[in-house]
N, C-alpha and C positions, 0 to 999 in steps of 0.2 A: 847408518845410511849416509854415504857420502853425497854431498851436494844438497843436503837438506838444511833449510833455514827455517828457524822458528823464533818468533819474537812477539812480545805483547805489542799490539798496535790498535789503531782506530781506523775503521773504514770511514773516510771523510766524505766520499761521494760515490755514487753509482750512476753511470750514464749509459744510455743506449746509443750506439753509433749507427750511421746510415746503412751500413751493411748488415745490421742485425746483431752484431757482437756487443758485448757489454764491457765497459771500461770501469775498473775499480781504482780508486785513488786511496791508497793506504799509507798512513803515517806511523812510524815506529820510533821508539826512543833511540838514542845513540847506540851504535853497534861497535863491536871490536874490529880492529883492522882485518883479521882473517874472515869475519862475517861480511865486512864491506867488500873484500875481494871476491868472496863467493857471490854476493849479490851483483856485482858488476860483471862477473863471469856469466851470470844467468840472463843478463839483459838481452832482450830481443830473441830469446830462445823459448821454444815451447816447453811447457811443464804443467804440473798440477798445482792447483791452489786449494787450500783447506782453511776455512775460517770457522771459528767456533768461539762462543762467549768465554769459555774457560780454557786452561792450558790444554794443549793437544797431547794425548797419550798414544802409545803404540797401538792400542786397541781401536783408536779413532781412525787410524789410517787404513782405508780399504786397499786390498790388493787388487790392482787393475793393471792391465797391459796398455801401454801407450799405443795409440793407433796412428801415430805419425812418425816419420823418420826424423831422427835428431838432426837439427839444422834447418829443417823446414818449419816454417811458422804457420803454414796454412795447409789444410787438406786439399786434395784435388777438387773436391766439391766447393770448398770455400773459395778457391781460386777462380773456378768457373763463375760462381755467383758474383764475385768482385768484378770480373771482366764484363759480365752481362750488365752489371750496374753501371759501369763507365760507358758502355755502348748506349744504354738507355738514356743516360744523362747527356751524352754529347751527340748522339746520332738520331734522336727521336724528338718529337714535340712534347713528350712527357704528359700527354693528355690522359693516358691511363696510368694508374699507380704502378710503381715498380713491381710489386708482387704479381700483378696480372701479366705484365710483360714477361717477367721471369718464368712463370708457369707456362706461358705460350711458347717461349723459346725452348724450354725443356721438352715440351710436347713435340716441337719440330725436330729436335735432336733425336728423341726416342723414335719417332716415326721414320726418320732416315735410317736408323740402325735396323728397325723392324723390316724395312724394305730389303735389306741385305740378306735377311733370313728367307725371303721368298725365293 
């Protein structure tokens, strides 16, 4: 599998971000120059992460299809949620939690498109 990087490492921290995503901070031992080049080539690109207490074998790797275009870091739904978060943060009083605002805005969008069906 080209573009595959595997190394023993430690998950040093797990954080939730304001947009609901999770950030993993992983430390690995020194890697070879080709592995380093591979890692730098993967920076800021979407991909799959697999973490296991033991070495990963071929049987551990599920066969799944990526549901994003290579080069895009967020799905359209993630992009919409991010934009709505910025609008909530900058254009509202933030009296209601973001999740309530988000669902209300999605309902408005859905209702608008339902009207086009009439």
